[in-house]
C-alpha positions in Angstrom: 124.4 -137.2 -147.3 120.9 -139.3 -147.5 121.0 -141.3 -151.1 117.2 -140.7 -152.2 115.8 -144.0 -153.2 114.6 -144.2 -157.1 112.1 -146.0 -158.6 113.6 -148.0 -161.3 112.9 -147.0 -164.5 112.9 -150.6 -166.4 112.3 -154.1 -164.6 115.6 -156.1 -165.0 115.4 -160.1 -164.4 114.6 -161.0 -160.7 112.7 -157.3 -160.0 108.9 -156.5 -158.9 107.6 -153.5 -160.9 107.4 -150.5 -158.8 109.8 -152.0 -156.3 112.0 -148.8 -155.8 115.3 -149.9 -156.6 118.6 -148.1 -155.0 119.8 -144.2 -156.2 122.4 -144.9 -159.6 125.2 -142.6 -157.2 127.3 -140.1 -159.4 130.9 -140.8 -159.9 133.4 -140.5 -157.2 135.7 -137.9 -158.0 139.9 -138.3 -158.6 140.6 -137.1 -155.0 137.8 -139.7 -153.3 139.4 -142.6 -154.6 142.6 -141.5 -154.1 142.3 -140.7 -150.2 141.5 -144.1 -149.5 144.0 -145.3 -151.7 147.5 -143.3 -150.4 145.8 -142.2 -147.1 142.4 -143.0 -145.0 138.3 -142.0 -145.6 135.0 -143.0 -144.3 132.0 -143.1 -145.7 128.4 -142.3 -144.9 126.8 -145.5 -146.3 123.1 -144.9 -147.5 122.6 -148.1 -149.2 122.3 -150.2 -146.4 119.7 -150.8 -144.2 119.5 -153.1 -140.8 117.0 -155.5 -139.4 117.0 -156.0 -135.7 116.1 -159.5 -134.6 115.7 -159.9 -130.7 114.0 -162.4 -128.2 114.5 -165.6 -126.9 114.5 -167.8 -129.7 116.0 -165.0 -132.4 119.3 -167.2 -132.8 117.4 -170.3 -133.4 114.8 -168.6 -136.1 117.5 -167.6 -138.0 119.2 -170.2 -138.5 116.6 -172.1 -139.8 116.0 -170.0 -142.7 119.6 -168.4 -143.1 122.8 -170.4 -144.5 125.2 -169.7 -142.3 125.3 -170.7 -138.7 123.6 -167.8 -136.4 122.8 -170.1 -133.4 126.6 -170.4 -132.4 128.1 -166.8 -133.6 129.0 -165.4 -130.5 129.8 -161.7 -129.3 133.6 -161.5 -130.8 132.5 -162.3 -134.4 130.4 -161.2 -138.3 129.3 -163.7 -140.4 128.0 -163.2 -144.2 124.7 -165.3 -144.6 122.3 -165.7 -148.1 118.6 -166.2 -147.6 116.8 -168.7 -150.2 113.8 -169.5 -151.4 112.6 -173.2 -151.8 114.3 -173.2 -154.7 118.4 -172.2 -153.3 118.3 -168.6 -155.2 119.3 -165.8 -153.2 116.4 -163.2 -152.1 119.3 -161.7 -149.9 122.1 -162.1 -148.3 123.6 -160.5 -144.5 126.1 -159.5 -142.7 125.3 -161.0 -138.8 126.7 -160.3 -136.0 125.3 -159.7 -132.0 125.4 -156.6 -130.1 124.2 -157.2 -126.6 120.6 -160.0 -126.6 120.3 -158.7 -130.3 121.3 -160.2 -133.7 121.9 -157.4 -136.1 121.3 -158.1 -139.9 123.2 -155.6 -142.9 121.6 -155.8 -145.8 121.3 -153.6 -149.0 118.7 -151.2 -148.4 116.5 -152.0 -151.3 115.7 -156.2 -150.4 115.0 -155.2 -146.8 111.4 -154.6 -146.6 111.1 -158.2 -148.1 113.6 -159.7 -147.0 112.1 -158.7 -143.9 109.0 -159.5 -144.2 109.1 -163.2 -145.9 111.5 -164.0 -143.0 108.5 -162.8 -140.9 105.8 -164.8 -142.0 108.2 -167.8 -140.7 108.7 -167.1 -137.7 105.1 -168.5 -136.3 105.3 -168.9 -132.4 108.8 -168.6 -132.4 109.9 -166.1 -129.4 111.8 -164.0 -132.1 111.1 -160.4 -133.0 112.2 -158.9 -136.8 112.6 -154.7 -136.7 113.9 -152.4 -139.1 116.1 -149.9 -137.3 118.0 -148.2 -139.5 116.0 -145.4 -138.7 118.1 -145.5 -135.2 121.2 -147.0 -136.4 124.3 -144.8 -138.7 126.3 -147.1 -140.6 129.6 -146.0 -141.8 132.5 -147.5 -144.3 136.4 -146.7 -143.2 139.2 -147.4 -145.4 142.6 -147.2 -146.0 144.6 -146.2 -143.1 141.9 -144.8 -140.7 143.2 -147.2 -137.5 144.6 -144.3 -135.7 141.6 -142.1 -136.5 139.3 -145.2 -134.9 141.4 -145.5 -131.8 140.1 -142.2 -131.3 136.1 -143.9 -131.3 137.0 -147.2 -130.0 139.1 -148.6 -127.1 140.0 -151.6 -129.2 140.4 -152.4 -132.6 139.2 -155.7 -134.8 142.5 -157.5 -135.2 141.0 -160.0 -137.9 138.5 -160.0 -141.0 134.6 -160.8 -139.3 135.9 -159.6 -135.8 133.9 -157.5 -134.6 134.0 -155.3 -131.5 131.2 -153.6 -129.3 131.7 -149.6 -127.8 130.3 -146.9 -126.5 130.1 -145.9 -129.7 128.0 -149.4 -130.9 130.0 -151.8 -132.7 133.3 -151.9 -135.4 133.7 -154.8 -137.6 136.7 -155.6 -139.9 135.3 -156.3 -142.9 137.9 -158.2 -145.9 140.4 -155.7 -147.3 139.8 -154.2 -150.6 143.4 -153.1 -153.1 145.1 -154.4 -149.6 143.4 -151.6 -147.7 142.1 -152.1 -144.4 138.2 -151.8 -144.5 135.8 -151.5 -141.2 131.9 -151.1 -140.4 131.2 -149.2 -137.5 126.9 -149.4 -136.7 126.0 -147.7 -133.9 123.1 -144.9 -132.3 122.6 -142.5 -135.1 123.1 -139.2 -133.2 125.7 -140.7 -131.8 127.7 -141.6 -134.6 126.8 -138.2 -136.2 127.9 -136.2 -133.2 131.2 -138.4 -133.3 132.0 -138.0 -136.8 133.3 -134.4 -137.2 136.0 -135.5 -135.1 137.2 -137.8 -138.2 137.5 -134.9 -139.9 141.0 -133.8 -139.5 142.4 -137.5 -140.3 140.5 -138.3 -142.5 138.0 -137.1 -145.7 135.1 -137.8 -146.4 134.0 -139.6 -149.0 130.8 -140.8 -151.6 129.0 -143.9 -150.2 129.7 -145.1 -154.2 133.5 -146.4 -153.1 132.0 -148.5 -151.0 130.3 -150.2 -153.4 133.9 -149.6 -155.4 135.7 -151.6 -152.9 133.3 -153.9 -152.0 133.3 -155.3 -155.5 137.3 -155.6 -155.8 137.1 -157.1 -152.3 135.5 -159.6 -154.7 132.6 -159.7 -152.1 129.0 -160.0 -153.6 125.6 -158.0 -152.1 122.7 -159.1 -153.5 120.9 -156.2 -155.1 116.9 -156.0 -156.1 117.8 -156.4 -159.6 119.2 -160.0 -158.9 117.0 -161.5 -156.4 116.1 -164.8 -157.2 119.0 -165.4 -159.8 121.7 -167.4 -158.1 122.5 -170.1 -155.7 124.5 -169.2 -152.7 127.8 -171.0 -154.6 127.3 -168.8 -157.9 128.1 -166.1 -156.0 130.8 -167.5 -154.0 129.1 -167.4 -151.2 130.7 -171.1 -150.1 134.3 -170.0 -150.6 133.5 -166.7 -148.6 132.6 -168.5 -145.5 128.8 -167.8 -146.1 127.4 -171.5 -146.5 127.5 -173.5 -143.8 127.3 -177.1 -145.3 126.8 -179.4 -141.6 124.2 -176.9 -140.2 120.4 -178.1 -139.9 117.7 -177.6 -142.6 117.0 -173.9 -144.4 115.3 -172.4 -147.5 116.9 -174.5 -150.7 119.2 -176.5 -148.7 119.1 -179.3 -150.3 119.3 -177.7 -153.8 122.6 -175.7 -152.0 123.7 -178.8 -150.6 123.7 -180.6 -153.9 124.8 -178.0 -156.3 127.9 -178.1 -153.6 128.7 -182.3 -153.8 127.7 -183.5 -157.4 130.5 -181.1 -158.7 127.3 -179.1 -161.1 129.1 -175.7 -160.1 129.6 -174.6 -163.5 128.8 -170.7 -162.9 131.5 -168.5 -160.6 131.8 -164.8 -160.0 134.3 -162.8 -161.1 135.8 -159.3 -161.6 135.7 -157.7 -164.4 135.7 -153.5 -166.3 133.7 -152.7 -168.8 133.6 -148.8 -170.4 131.3 -147.0 -170.3 129.1 -145.3 -166.9 126.5 -147.1 -164.1 123.5 -145.2 -165.6 124.0 -147.6 -168.2 125.8 -150.9 -166.4 123.4 -152.1 -164.3 122.8 -155.5 -161.8 121.1 -157.9 -163.6 122.7 -156.7 -167.4 123.0 -160.0 -168.9 126.2 -160.6 -170.9 126.9 -162.9 -173.8 130.5 -164.9 -175.6 131.3 -164.4 -178.7 131.1 -167.8 -179.3 127.5 -168.5 -178.6 125.9 -165.0 -179.4 122.4 -167.1 -179.7 122.2 -167.4 -175.5 123.2 -165.2 -172.3 126.4 -166.9 -170.8 126.5 -164.8 -167.5 124.6 -161.5 -165.6 125.8 -158.6 -164.0 126.0 -158.5 -160.1 127.0 -155.5 -158.6 128.8 -152.4 -160.6 130.3 -149.6 -159.0 132.3 -146.4 -161.2 135.7 -147.6 -161.2 138.8 -145.5 -160.0 139.9 -143.6 -163.4 137.8 -145.1 -165.8 135.1 -147.2 -167.1 132.4 -149.6 -164.3 134.3 -152.3 -162.3 131.8 -155.4 -162.0 131.2 -158.5 -159.9 129.4 -161.2 -163.1 128.2 -164.2 -162.3 129.1 -166.0 -165.4 129.9 -170.0 -166.9 133.2 -171.3 -165.7 133.7 -172.1 -169.4 133.1 -168.7 -171.1 136.7 -167.9 -169.3 138.5 -170.3 -170.8 138.5 -168.4 -174.7 136.8 -165.9 -176.7 135.0 -162.3 -175.4 132.2 -161.1 -173.4 129.9 -158.4 -174.1 127.7 -156.9 -171.7 124.0 -156.3 -173.0 124.3 -158.3 -176.5 126.2 -159.8 -179.1 128.0 -156.7 -180.2 128.4 -154.8 -176.7 131.4 -153.2 -174.8 133.4 -156.2 -174.0 134.7 -157.1 -170.4 138.3 -157.5 -169.2 138.3 -159.8 -166.6 141.0 -158.8 -163.0 142.2 -161.4 -161.1 140.0 -161.8 -157.7 141.5 -161.4 -153.9 141.2 -165.3 -153.6 141.2 -168.5 -155.4 138.9 -170.2 -156.4 138.2 -174.5 -156.1 139.0 -176.2 -158.7 135.5 -177.7 -160.6 135.1 -181.3 -161.7 
């Protein structure tokens, strides 16, 4: 079920010409959406890659590069983290966890190579090494009523969000629910995972990885992909709310900008959940948004997009908070399709 990479036909804001971008996944069928919501489903996630950080100083090295604490990352928990430029703009987003002596970073495949290369430039004399482990590991998402099926693979299941367990089949991490359905990530040796997947087929339906993109959006969890690299400080994509930023840790690239945004009350843009008519071919991350009361300049940008259940495309959009107070927001141009805003599954702090 490998999804080929496609070359972007255009160069949206934040991309580099000629850089491969993730292929547009076809719209899942109605029964694929229904499987998650009514029963349970699993989906091999070809849109992700994995970077392994090894060595005695791997944790301290990453601690000085990412927005979250990796120095005190224990074997029972996973953490979201961002990787910023010196200007505090996100270059990548990761889910981080320990597997034995290795710290693993789950990342969107289209930004993996650039992020890994940039991080490696700063290792210098640190006793740390970064390697692309994507070829050796399989990443599988599970959603819905999946606990019984997973119990046949893992001896214990994570009992809270971002709790992880290690087993002979790899790591199992519970991630935030979407539409009140449980979700898990299973990352393990590729040959072993692929050998075990058929044992799930009598309990769960195998569905498209596009369903996972939709569930991430409905969970309100943004993912940095190539079209939006260097577009957002972490608070613009709610990373402070999602626990991806530790404001008490030491320095990292862009830390002063991120801290200043937090403590000076200058967060005037946030990420919201929305739906818009259309298909993914025409509704892409990096596309600008326009407000009816100020059509001369963009008011926001699509962060992530996925085919929605039923109709249209569900979106996570970074937007001026003032633009949510009235009028209408349109895709791509002042006369483009109007967005319909939905409630996020978590609250945002009141900005002053």
